N, C-alpha and C positions, 0 to 999 in steps of 0.2 A: 509901474510894474506892468508887464506884458505877458501874455498867455496864449498857447494854441490849444485847441481841441484835434487831438491827432486821428487820422483815419482808424486806428486801432477801437479806440471808443466808440468813434461813428459805428464801426463795423460792429462791435461788442451789443452796441445798442438795437442795431437792426437785426442783427443775430437773436436776441432776446425776443423781438417782435415777431419773427420768423419761426422760432421754437415756439412761441404761444399759439400762433397761428396752427401750427402743426398739431399741438395738444389739442385745440379745439376740434380737428378735423377727424383725429382717432379717437375722440371721447375720454381722454385722459386728463382734461384741463376744465378748470371751472370757467372760463373765460370765451366770450363770444364775442364774434367781430362780423359788423354788418356793412354793406356800403347803402348810403341812404341818396335818396332825391329830394329835391326841394324847390320852392317857389316857383308857383305857374304863373305868376302875375309878371307884367313887365316892370323894369326897376324903377322908373319914374314915373308913376301914372299920371301925377298931376300935371306934368310937363309934356305927356305923350311920347317919352323917348325909353328907349332901352338899351342903356349903356352900363355894361357890368361893371361895378366898382371894383377896386383891388381890395379883398377882404383883408382886416386887421385883427390882430390878436388882443381881443378883449371880450369881457363876458356878454356885452350887448350884441357883438357879432354874432356869438354862438347862440344867445336866445333868439335873434331874429331867423337863424336859419331853423332852429327848432319849431318856430312859430309855424313856418310854412311847409315843414318837411310832409310829404306824401307818402313814401313806401320805403321798404326796407329789403335787403336781400342779405344772406349770409355770404361771406366770402367763400369762393368756390376754389380759387386757386391763388398761390402765391409766391414770388420768387425774387431771388435778389436780380438786380437790373444795373445795366452800364448804359452810357450813352451809345447810340448805333453810329458805326463809321463804315461804310461798305466800300470794299476795294474797289479801287478805279484806275485804268492805266493812265500814266503819264501826270501821276500824283506824287508829292513827296510825302514820304511817311517819315516820323521821327523813332530813333531806337528808343527802347526801353530805358529808363534812368532811373536812378534812385534819390535824384535831385530836384525832380519834376513837383511843381505845386500845381494840383488840379490837373486838367487837361492841356498839354502843348499845344503849340499853335497847328503843327499837324498830329494827327492822330499815330499812338504807336501801335494801334492795334486795329485788326479789321475783319467783317464779316465777309464772305465770298459769296458768290450766287448758289453754291453749293451749301450754304447755311455753315459751313466750317469757320471756325474762328481761330486767327492765328495772331499772334503777338511779334512785333518787328524787333528781333535782336540786334540787327545790323542795317542801316542804311546802304544803300549803293553809293559808290564814291567813285569819282574820277582819278586820275592817276596823281593829281595834286589834292587830295582830300575834300574835292567839293561834293556836296550831296548833290544825289541825281535821281531823277523820277524812278519811281517802279512802272515796269512795263510787263512783268512776268507773273501772273496771278499764280500765286502757292497754291498745289493741290495735294501734298502729301498730308497722310493721316498717321504718322508714326512719329516716334521720339528723336528721330534723326534731326540734324539742322542742315539742310542742303545748301550749297550756297547757288542762288539763280543766276543766270546768265547775265541778269541786271545789276548783280553784285548785291542784292539783297538776302537777308537771312530770316527766315520766319519759322517761328516756333509754334507747332499746332497745338492747341488747347484742347479744343472740343467741337461737337457737332451739334447744332441744335436741333433736338428732335420735332418732329411735325406737331405733336401734342403741346410742346412749349412754345413753338413759333404760334399756334393756333392763339394760346393763351396771353402769352407776354411781349410778342414782336410787334414793334409799331414802327412808324416813320421816325421815331427818336430814340428808341429803347430797344434794347435786346436782353434775353434773359442769360444769367451766368449762376452757375450752381457747383457746389462740392459734392462729389459723389461717393457716399459711405462704402457702398458695394454694388456690384453689378455681375450679373451673368452673363455669358456670353451671348447671350440672346438679346441682351439689353441695349436699347439705342445709344446708352452713355457708356458700354463697355469700353470703347475705344479711349473715352475721357479717363475712365478708371484705370486704365493701362498706362495713359501718359502720367496721371497723379503718381502712382507707384513708381515711376521711373525718375520722378525728381532727384536732384542731387544738390544735397544741402551745400552751402558755402561756395557757391558758384562767383566767379568775377565773371560778370556778362559784357563787359566793355570798359572803356576807360574815358575819362573826360579831361580835355587839355584846360587847365587853368591858366597857364601863361605859357605862349610859344617859345619864350626864351630868345637866344640870340640867333645869328644866322648860321645854319649848319651847310657844310658842304656835301654831305651824303646823311642818309637817315641814321641816327644814333641807335646805340643799343638801349634795349627796355628789358629791365629786370624787376621782378616782383618777388617781393621779401614780405613773409607774413606766416600765419599759424596754419595755413592750407599747403596743398601740393598742386603743381600741373599746371598752373595758370602761365600763360605767355602772351606778348605783346610786340607790336612792330609799328615804328613811327612813320607816317605820311609827311614829307615836307610839301609845303606850297611854293608857288613860284619864286618866293622871296626868300626862301631858305628856312622859314619857320616851320615848326610842327604843327600842322593842321589839324591831324587827328593821329590817334593810335588805335590800332585794331588789335582783335583778339587773334592770337596766332602768330609763329614767329616768321610767316613768308605768305605771299598773297593768296594761295590756294591750301594753306594749312588748313585742316578740318577744325571748324569752330567748337564743337562740343567738348572734345578732349584737352583743348588749350584754354578752356575757362577754368580748368582746376575743380577741386572741391575743398571743403573743409575749412574755407576762411570765414572767419569773424573780424579780421583786421588784416591790412596789407599795406605796403609801402611801394610805390613804384619810382625807381632811380633810373632816370634818364643819361645815358651815357655823355661826356663831354667831349671826347676825343676829336669829333669833326666839328667843333665850333670854330667859326672864323672871328678872329680878332678877340678871344679870350672872352665872349658874353657869358653870361649866366644861363646855365642849362634850365630846359623848360621845365614846368610844373605840371605833374600828370597825378590824377588820383583815380583808383579802381571804381567801378561801379558794380555793386554787389547785387545779386538777385535777391529774391525773397528768401527767407532764412532756410526753408526747407526746399528751395530749388524751383526754377521756372516750371509752371506746369502741376506743381503739387497742390495749389489751390487756385482754380483762375479766378476767384473772388479777390485774391489779393494781387495776383498778376495785373489784373484790370482795374484794381482800386474802386470796389464796389462797396458803397455805403446807401444803397437805395434799395427800398422795396416795393414791388408792385403787386397790387390785389386786384381782381379780376372777379368778375361776376357777369353772367350773360341772361338777363331777365327774359322770359319767352311770353310775348302777348301780356295776357292779364296776370301772370305767375299765380295760378290758382286763384284767382279773383281778389288778389291783394294788392295789385299795383294798378295806378291809375293808366287810361289809356284816351286816346283822343284829344288829351291835352299837351303841354310841355313842361319842362324843367329847366331852370338855370342853374342849379347848386348841386354838387355833389359833396358829400360828406362820409367820413367813416365813423362810426359809431360802437364803442365798446361796453358791453354789458348792460344794454337796456333792460327794464324790469317789464313785467305785464303791467297792463292799465288797473290804475287804483290797487296797486299791490307792490310789495318790495320782492317779490319773486322775480328772479331773473328770466328775461325771454329767452327761449332756446329753439324754437321751430326756425325754420328756413327763410321764412318770409313773412312779412307783415305789412299791415296798414298802419299810418300814423296819424292820418285825418280823422276828425269827428265825423259822423253820420246823422242825418235825420230822415224820417220816412214822412212820406205824403199821402194823402187819402187817394188822391186822382192822380195817376201818371201823366207827365207834361207831355206836351207836342216836342216839335223839335227846338232845342235851346243850344245854340253855339257858344256853349260855356267855356270853350277854348279862347275867348275873346276877353278874359279877365272880367267876367260876369260876377257881380255883387247879387246878394240877396239879402232881403229884410223883413224882420218880423213884424206884424202890422200891431201887435200889443207889447212886445217886449222892446220894440225898436232896436233888436240885435242885428248885427250885419256879420257877413261872411263873405268869403271868396268861395265861389263855386269851383270845384277841381273837376267835378267828374258826377255824371249821372249814370247810374249803372244798369237802368232798364228794370228795375225791380221796386220802383217808387222808392229810392234811394238816392240822395243827394250826398255825396262826400265833399268837404268843406273845412276849411280852416279860418283863423282869425289871428288878426296880428295888430301892430299898432295903428294901422291905419283904420281898421275897422272897429277896434275897439273888442272888448271881450265879455259882453252880455250873452247871457244865455237864451236861447230860442225857448217857446213855450208849447206845450203840447195843445192842440186846438185852435191855433192862430193862424188866420191868414197869412201866406208868404208872398211875398212880392220879389219877383225876379227880373233885373234889369233888361228893359226892352221888350216883356214878354206878358201878354195880355190874353191870349188865346183862351186860355182856361183858368178858372181860379183854383189856387192851389192853397191847401190846407195841411198844416204840421198834423201828423198823425202820431208819431213818437220824435219828442225833440232829443232824446238821449240815446243813441245808438253808439256803443263804446268801440273806440279802435282797439287796435291789439296791443299797443304798447303806451306808454307813458312818455311823452315826447320830451320831458325835462328830464328823464332819468338818462343813466350810463355817460359815460366820458365821450364826449366829442372831441376826435384826435384830429381832423382835418377838414377842410373846407375849401373847395375850389369853385369860384365864380366863372362860369363859362361864358365865354365871349358873345356866343349865339345861343339861343332856347334850344332846346331838343325836344322834337316831337315825338310823341309816343303813340304806335298803332296796335292795335288787338293782333294784327297779322304779323308783326314783326319780331325778330330776336335781336336784342341790342348786344354790345360787347363794351361794357364798361371797365376801363384800367385806370387804376388810381396809383400813382408813383410817389412813395414817400421818400423824400431826400433828407439825407442827415448829413 
């Protein structure tokens, strides 16, 4: 028995996550999402190599992430996203199809350098139906479907706002959203207008299943169904087969009005009067647009089932984030609890590492080079993540160091450091959260470590694909 998970349920799950994040932001939800960073030490310390492994989905992988977790920041922004395809001249683009699986070889939508997003309704074709390259950048921002001089027809969907570009536009992804309402001054008012202009039940194109016999001239195309207004015309190739069927009954017929409306089913009848030698007529099927019409919800038009989360940690993030060191993992944590408590953590940032204070501040320790410290009496070991200039070490323990507890009053030995004797003043300075609490929803092992500096603002973007 075989089965599929449809884009509908993927979008439903993504929408549930999106809505829960919205609820967190406006305070009417009891769920809290955080982006976490983890793992300051290299991946293979014994071999002195640092090659990030592919994460696997099991409890041990999650536990190792939690052991090394440094800091958290609440999700600041979120959006549906789709893969980014920039319009480029002399490139072939596919027309929208209801038969596509995933992304076709050529994208069926583009972003232009104006940050406008267009869906390809019709690819340009030669007189014999061969698809041509696109040479004219679309620039209209209304509901019309002009035929460009290169033969392409583009549907304007929306313009990415400056704010959304800053939060969600990357080299590989771009934001897409549904606009519930918008005033005339809203940057997404144009999209709101396009959404409201959607026409349900359109036939946006035709797919030739079988070219049929040899035609001496282009046959008639008749559409029969429960809608009205759809028209098509056949284009023959050099062998007399039907290479393509285009919307409209003539080469320059307006596309929008010839897509019709109100169709949930339709048949395409290809005339046989021009068949040479009595061969079989071609087989053609209609391509239906989204139920509510192209443009009515660009998430459906572009088949978005992914969510991007964004945080921008600035420097020490109110003295909660490690600086001067690096990290190799990013995760998403839902509903962590306060340390040694069952109460949900609700602040916007947190430290996850443990801390201990020392009686005498050390000199210069290069703790970014995977430094370990050892208690002389307890023999406890830990990785040093950070020294915060207030006689406090931030540290974590894992399977490599073991989990013995440091003791107040014991001497502390730090790798390669002998300038001043170090003594533990307080061995128990609590972190903000319980690192083993909450749901760890996402783990990304970065190919290269990311260094953090007190003077930098990072832009961390997490894409969750369903």
